[in-house]
C-alpha positions in Angstrom: -17.1 14.9 8.5 -15.8 11.6 7.1 -12.5 10.3 8.5 -10.6 7.6 6.7 -10.5 4.5 8.9 -7.6 2.9 7.0 -4.2 4.6 6.5 -1.5 3.6 4.1 1.2 5.4 6.0 2.9 2.1 6.9 3.1 1.3 3.2 5.3 4.2 2.4 7.5 3.5 5.5 7.9 -0.1 4.3 8.8 1.0 0.7 11.4 3.4 2.1 12.8 0.8 4.5 13.2 -1.8 1.7 14.5 0.7 -0.8 11.6 0.1 -3.3 10.0 2.9 -5.3 6.5 3.2 -6.7 8.1 3.1 -10.2 9.5 -0.3 -9.3 6.1 -1.6 -8.2 4.5 -0.5 -11.4 7.1 -1.2 -14.0 9.0 -4.2 -12.5 6.4 -5.9 -10.4 3.3 -5.3 -12.5 1.1 -3.3 -10.1 -1.2 -0.9 -12.0 -0.6 2.8 -11.7 -4.2 3.1 -10.7 -3.5 0.9 -7.6 -0.7 3.2 -6.6 -2.9 6.2 -7.2 -5.6 4.7 -5.0 -3.1 4.0 -2.2 -1.7 7.5 -2.5 -5.1 9.1 -2.2 -6.3 6.8 0.7 -8.9 5.0 -1.4 -9.8 1.3 -1.1 -7.8 -1.5 -2.5 -8.9 -5.2 -2.7 -7.7 -7.8 -0.3 -6.2 -9.6 -3.4 -4.1 -6.5 -4.0 -3.1 -6.3 -0.4 -2.1 -9.9 -0.5 0.0 -9.3 -3.6 1.7 -6.3 -2.0 2.5 -8.4 1.1 4.0 -11.1 -1.1 6.0 -8.7 -3.2 7.3 -6.6 -0.3 7.8 -9.7 1.9 5.9 -8.1 4.8 2.9 -8.4 6.9 -0.4 -6.5 6.4 0.4 -4.2 9.3 3.4 -3.0 7.3 1.0 -1.7 4.5 -2.1 -0.5 6.3 -3.2 0.5 9.7 -6.7 1.0 11.2 -7.4 4.4 12.7 -9.9 4.5 15.5 -11.9 7.7 15.9 
């Protein structure tokens, strides 16, 4: 059984806390719908994308991803 080691749970908490929607990220900030899809499904994103999210959301990496230890 494969367990995802990275969780995007903090990403959605950060969006909620800042009052930002996925729609806003795609249509106002220029993130691709595929990027949001990948996050939503727990798939990998690049460090460049992670950096862009941190910049756009004015937050730290820990507010977007967390590492889950088995």
